[in-house]
TIDREN-130378 format. One record per residue (C-alpha): x, y, z; residue in one letter. Coordinates in steps of 0.1 Angstrom, whole numbers, plus 5000, padded with zeros to 4 digits. Layout:
! TIDREN-130378
XYZA/...
! end
This chain:
! TIDREN-130378
741365353115M/743465333146F/743765713153G/744265913184F/740865833199T/741465463196Q/744965503211W/743465713240W/740765453247R/743365173247R/745565353273R/742765503294R/740065233297P/736865313315A/736565153350S/733165053363R/734665093398N/735065473392N/732065553370F/728565433369D/727865253336A/726165533317D/727865833333G/731365683329G/730865603292V/729465953285R/732366123303Q/734965913285L/733265983251Q/733366353259A/737066333268I/737866133236N/735966373215K/737666673230R/741066513226L/740366413190Q/739366773182L/742466923198Y/744766683179L/742966713146D/743267093148R/746767103161A/749067303137P/751967073144L/752366723131A/751766493161C/752766123159I/752865843184V/754965533180W/755665233202D/758965103215T/759464923182Q/759065253163H/755765143148V/753265433143V/750165423165R/748665763158A/749066023130W/747166353130N/745966563100P/748866803104A/751266503101A/749466393069A/749866753055A/753466773065T/754766433054F/752266343026G/751066013041Y/747465973051S/746665833085E/745765493070A/749065483051E/751165573082A/749665373110I/751265033115G/754465133096R/757965193110H/758465573116I/761965563102H/760665403070E/758265703066L/760366003074V/764065923080A/766865993055T/770365843053P/771766173066T/769466183097S/769765803106M/773065833126P/771366103148I/768165903151I/770165583161D/771765793189E/768665973201V/766065693200C/767665453225P/768465743249R/764865863246L/763465523255L/765965503284A/764365813298G/766766093286V/764866403278E/765466653250Y/763866973262P/765167173233D/764166923207G/766166783178V/766366923142T/766666653116L/766666623078E/763266463071T/761766293040R/758266343026R/756266073008K/757166212974D/760866182982G/761466552987S/763466653018Q/763066923044M/764267003079H/761966943108C/762267033145H/761066743166W/759866763202H/759966413217L/758666273250A/758365923264L/754865823276V/753465543296D/756865423306R/756865063320G/753364983307T/752164803276A/751465133260D/754965263264E/756065473235G/756965813221V/754866113213I/756466353189A/755566693176F/757266803144A/757367143126S/758867223092D/761767463098V/763267453063T/762367813054A/763567943088R/766867763085L/767367893050Q/766568243061A/769168213089E/771768083064R/770968373040D/771368623068R/774668473079E/775868483042L/774768843039L/776568933071E/779768763058K/779368923025S/779069273041R/782169203062A/784169093032L/782869393013S/784069633041A/787369453043M/787769473005A/787069843006G/789669893033G/792269693014I/791569902983A/791970223003H/795370123016D/796469972983F/795570292965N/797770502989N/800670262983I/800070262945L/799870642944L/803170672963A/804970422941I/803670552907G/803870912917G/807470902928N/808370702897A/806870972876R/808871242895L/812071042892A/811471012855S/811071392852E/814271452872D/816371242848L/817471312812P/815071172787I/817770922774D/818870802809H/818970422811P/816770432842A/813870572821Q/813070222809L/812770082844S/810670382856L/808370332826A/807969962837E/807070092872V/804370312856Q/802970032835R/802869802866A/801070072885S/798470102857A/797969722858R/797669732896A/794970002893A/792969742873G/793169502903I/791869782925I/788869812902N/788269432907Q/788469462945I/786169762945L/783669572922A/783669292947F/783069532975S/779969652957G/781170012956N/779570162925E/781370492930E/784770352922E/783770092896T/781870342875S/785170522867K/788470402853D/791170432879V/794470522861V/797570682874L/799070792841F/797770832805H/798370512784D/800670712761A/802870812790A/803170452801A/803970322766K/806570592759H/809270662786P/809171032781T/808771302807R/805271462808A/805671832806P/805072032838Q/803472362831V/803572602861P/800072712869R/800072792905G/801673132902E/802873102938G/799473042952Q/799272872985S/797572532991V/796972353024L/797271973019Y/796571713046V/796771333044D/797671093072D/800070913049E/803371083052E/804570953018S/801571103001L/802071443017V/805671433005Y/804671332970L/801771562964I/803671852979S/806471802954R/803971762925V/802172082933L/805372272939Q/806472182904R/803172322891L/803972652908G/802072622940Y/803272692975R/802272392997V/801772353034A/801571983040G/800371813071F/799871453083T/797771543113D/794371703106A/794271883140N/797572053132E/796372143097A/793172293111L/795172493137A/797372633109A/794272733089F/792572893119R/795673103126S/795473263092N/792373153070P/793173393042T/796673253037A/795472973016Y/793872982981E/792772622983A/792572323007V/793071952998V/792171693024T/791971313025D/788571163033L/789670893058S/792071003086M/792470873121P/792371193141S/789571363122M/787571273091S/787971473059G/784271563061I/784771703096E/787971883086F/786272043056A/783272153077T/785572343101H/787472503072V/784372613054L/782872753086Q/785972973089L/786073073052R/783072953032P/784473072998E/787772882999V/787872592974P/788072252992V/789071932973V/788771592989M/790771282979T/790070912988S/790970562977G/787570432989Y/784370622984V/780870472990R/777870632974P/776670763008K/780170913013D/779971112981R/776671252992E/777971353026S/781071503011V/779071722987M/776771833015K/779671993033T/780372223003G/783472042990V/784072152953R/785471822940D/786171462950L/789171282935L/789770912936L/793170772944K/795470672927P/794670922899N/795071212923T/798471302908V/797071322873E/794071532882E/794871742912L/796772012893G/793972052867D/791272062894V/793072322915L/793672542884H/789972522874R/788672602909L/790972892913M/789973042880L/786373002891Q/787073172924S/788673462906R/785773492882A/783273502911S/
! end
């Protein structure tokens, strides 16, 4: 077999001018043995080919990597052994440049073929040796980087998926606010009009469209991987109310009790304030959390309940609720949000918030929740 030792002997012949006959041979044999040991134990595939791309040397790691034994590989064209149609255009560009003396210090990653026809990606480090001599050729070290590249692709895909998930959650949050304003005001308009008014049919259509849009929100939230929202149907009105354009009865329950409500969406502050007022509550509505907190600090006992949105620009709902409960620990605090992650729910409940409502069903549930919490407060 014409392995690395034979190749080394051919390119580094012993010279009787430099060595005595016995000492020179022994020294050369020791060098050859040491070189063969290094290359045999090298973890990387090491291959040498000449300027015609014919393989001269092939170490055991090359045999393990590509599936060809040393005997099968030596004397064959390197491209015939490892190249693929995909990698050939790159090889046709690199090889002439390499033989012309152009260096590739960072190496080249190529799709590569094994003996059994399977494919992988190898990173090749290439160097021109013995330039200008009869032994001129290329020495190459190759490592299988298929698993590493796949891991990098998986990591990039995961990062993109997380970014899309966060974007989907943000879209759902904004869409929930819009949907709540549209559907809620349609409901209030329906209640303001006589039951036989021609506009009732149109308002009922708005309510049905809102219910269908809520289903789209569920799909967005399912895509975002948010189990908190997808585990619960998000509906604005009961199906019966959507099917029959009749006014839902408003039963006053607030008995003049005062509620502080804060949400950075002005349209929602207007809507929820009107809804609660129809239920008998006195509402102090704010779009700025800092202003709402200042109002509460000025007279903490003036409010029987506090309702706050979770995501606000000036102050998070969790921070706002924490300040409120520090001033008055027994006051019922309700939080609303159109986008709640499992870790958000845990953080919300740790602050002492009594309930967490998901938009856009806030209109439907808020009156019931406030009534229940106030009854509990009275009982305690």
